[in-house]
N, C-alpha and C positions, 0 to 999 in steps of 0.2 A: 351704434347707440354711445351717448355718454354718460359714463354707470362711474359714481363715486363708492367708493367702500371703505366703510369707516371702522375704523379698526384697524389693527395692525399686526394682530396677535394670530398665533396657528393656525387657524382657520380664515380669519381676515385675510392675511398675506396670501393664503392659497387661493383664495374667492377671485382676490384681487389679480394673481396669476394666473389664472383660468381662463378669466373674462378676457383679459388681453390675447391669450392664444388665440382662444377663440373668433378675434377679432373685432373686440369692444372699442371705444378709446375710451381705457380706463386711468381715474386716480386714486391713489391707494393714501387715505386719510387717518393720522393720530396723533396725538398728543406732543407735542413738541417734548415735553422732560419727561418721554416713557421709553424706558431702555428696547422698546422692538422697534418705537420708530425712528431712534436714533439711529440704528445699525440699518434699517433699509434707506432712510436717507442719507447716511454717510457712506455706505459700504453697498447698497442696493442687494443687502440679501441678508439671510437671517440661519438658523439651524436647519430649514428645511429647504429651500428655496432660495433663486436668483432670481431676481426682478430684472425684464429687457430695459432697452431704454426707454422703448414707447410708454412705459406707465409712468406716470408723476406721480412723485412723491411730494404729498403738503400737509403741515398744520394748519392753514387757515381753514376754517370751519365755515366763515361765511363766502369764502371761495368755492367751498367744495361744494356746498348744499348748492348755492346760486348756477353752477355751470351741470350740474346732473338732469337728466330726465330720471335716471332711476337712482337709488340712494339702498346702496347694500348697508344692514348696522349690523358689525359681530362684534360687540362686547360683553362684558360681562352682564348676564339678564337683570341680576338686583341693580345693576345701576342706569338703569333705561329709562328707566321716570327722569331720573337728575339729568340725563342725556340729551332727552328730548326738549327738556326745560330749556337747553341752550340751543337746540336746531329752532326750537320753532321761534325764533327770534327772528327770522327769516323765512321769505315766502317759499312753503311748501305746493302753493296750486301748480295743479296738472303735471306732480313728481306722482314717481311708485315708492313708495318703501318699503325693501325686501329685509323681511328679519331673518338672522341666518343662526340664531341664540334659539337654546331650547332651555327653557323654565319658566316656571309663574313664581310672579311677582309675590314675596314672602310674608308682606306686610298688609298686602290686598286681598292675595288670592286671585288673583287678575290673571288672565293669558296675556301675552305679549303684544298683542294687535289691541286687544282693549287697553294696556297701557298708554300706547299711539293715538289710541282714537281719542283719549283724555284732550290730545295738543291740536288736532287736524279736523276740518272740516272734511269730512268722509264724503262727499259733494265733490268736493275738487280734489284731494288726495286718496290714491290706491292706496292697500297695503296688503302683504301678502308675508307667505313664509315659504322659505328654503329649508326643509329638511328631509333626513334620512344619513344613510352609511356611508362612510367615507375616510379616509386618514389621508391629509395633504404626503407622509412620507411616501404611500400609495401613487397620490394622483401623479405627483411629480417621477415615477419613475414610468408613468403608464400604464399602471393598471385601473382598468375601469369600474364602473361600478355605478347602481341607480339611487335615483334620486327622487325625491317628490317638491312641486310648488303647489300652494295651496292660497287660494281667497275666496273670499263673501262675492267676487264678481269672477264670473267665467271668461270674460275676456282679458282680465288683466291677468289670471294665470294662465291662459292659452298662449296669450300674448308672449307672456315671460317663459315660457316654456318653449315655445319657438324659435325664440331669442336666444335661452340659453344651453339648447339642448348639444349634444357632438357625439362623438365617436368613443368621448373619456366618459363623458357622463349622460346618461339615457334618465331622463325626466320624463316622469308619470304627472296627469293633471290630478292634482289633490280633488276629493268629491264630500270633505268632510271638515271645515276647517277647526272645528272643536277640537275634531278626536287628532285631528293630523298636529296640533298643536299640544294637547296633552300626553298625546302617545310621545313625541318626539321628550317632550320634559319630562316623561316619567321613567322613559329608558336607561337616564343617567340615576334613579333611586337606585333600578334594578342591577345597574352594573357597582354600586356600591357594594351591594351586597353580595355580589359577584367575586368582587375583588377580597371581600371579606374573609369566603368562603374558600378561596386561594391562600390566606395567609392561614388560616386555620386547618391548611393540610386537606379540606374535603372538596378539592374540586369537582369530584366524580357529581356532587350535588346539583352542580350548575344544571345538568340535565333534569331534573327534576323542577328547578330554578324555573326554565326556561319555560316549561310545559305549563305551569303555574301561575306564574306572575302576570301574564299577558290576559287569565282571566279576571284575578283583578282590574288590572288596570284599563281592563272594557266595561266592568259594574262601576266603574268611575266613570269614564267615559259617558256611559249610556244616563247615568245618573243627570250629568255636566250637560247634556242637550245633543250631544255626537252620537255617532256609529259608532257601535261596540265592536264592529270587526276592524276599525281603522289597528285597533291594538294588534292586530293580526297581519298588517301591510307595513308599507317600509319604516313608515314614522318611528315606528318603536319593535315591532318584531325582526323586521328588517336589518334593524340599525345593530340587534344583539353581539354579532360576531364581534362587528368593530368596540361594541363596549363591555362586552362581558368578557370578551378573551383576550383582547387586544395588548400588544405590550405598551401600546402607546395612547391605550384610555386614559386619561387622566381619573374618573370616576372608580374606574377598577381598581387602582394602582392606590387611591388614594385610601378604598377598603384593604387594600392589600396590607399600605402602612400602619392603617390604624388598627389593625388586629396587630400588628408585629413591634406597636409603641413608639414608630414614626412618624414625626410629622412630614406630610406633603408637602411642597411650598409652593405647589402650581394650585390654578383655577381646577375647582372638582364642583359645578353646577350642582348637580345632585342632592349635595348637602344641605343647602337651602329648600332645593326643591322639594326633598323629604318634610320639610317644616310646611309648607304651602300646603302639600296635598294631606299629610294628617291632618291638620286643622279644618281643610273644609271636611275631609270625609268623618270627623266627628260630628262635625255641625249639620251635617247631613244627613248622618245616620249611617254610611256604606260602611258595607266589612272591609277592612284591607289588613287583614293580617301582616302579611312582608313587611309592609309599610309603618305600619302599628310597631313593629318588633325592632325594626331599621330607626325608628324615632327614639324608642327608648333607649336602644343604645347610644347613638350620638348625641340627645340632649338630656336624657337622664341618669346618664351613667350604669346602664345595666348590661350586666356581664353577657357574653356571646354565649356561653354553653346555655344557660339557660335562656336567652333570647330564642335557640333555636329548638329548647323541648318544650317551649311554648307553640311552637309553631307545630312540634310533632305529636303533641299532647290534645290537640283541640280534636271536635268530634269527629269520628266518623262519619264518612259522606261518599256520593257518589259522586265520580268522577267527575261526568256533565249534566 
């Protein structure tokens, strides 16, 4: 299968490496002036992995799109609309777009497949998402994990799972595209909360966070039209170890650095996703105490201790 992986950051480069490893014809595409692309183009390696000679590296977007049967996109989710504006200049008919980012568009509140749908004919171009736990640092060492591929079309997700499955990544066929997307996006939000607890020295509270956060996200998924059980699957709860505990989690590290007053230079998708979910929840009247307090800390300057107290001082209620 001819696959173009567009975006060559940490996760994009790992996807290209993985898909080549399991036998596909892979191109790794990026912006010619981006440092991560330059490193792969000139040295065929980055801080995480090395490319074999079989992976083609190109900054030619037209060529990257036109050669591919499957286009995997792994970029900052808030830039997806701008990126699709460029990609849709070329024919996408007959192709499958697979999104590997996790987020919700802040300006519109749209899921990422909805953003893509604004640029394609859904009768001619298929869209899927690839979500779930895992870190490039583990995969390149041969440490396996499980992930999910979901789509509105059964034939699309079943074909992709069949083509992408291996003994390194066991793929499951998703059954709830809405829940898969929202759950994956929201786990980054909870990852920031976990990092803040680490930064405060309250790491022991992360167990309670893990128990309560999926309940909150499940409510949100249900109101948005998905299956609330998705919050307890691989897209959300299944990704908690990689996001709430790992030293490699950007969102967890952002939260920890935030508490310590340090700036985190790398991308933490959960920041703008927090804003997007908060706006939607407020508009729809969804009770989301954790998201609300995080939003007020990140965007309204609320101190962490009062935010935590607000959660502890809520009315007593049954757990379930």
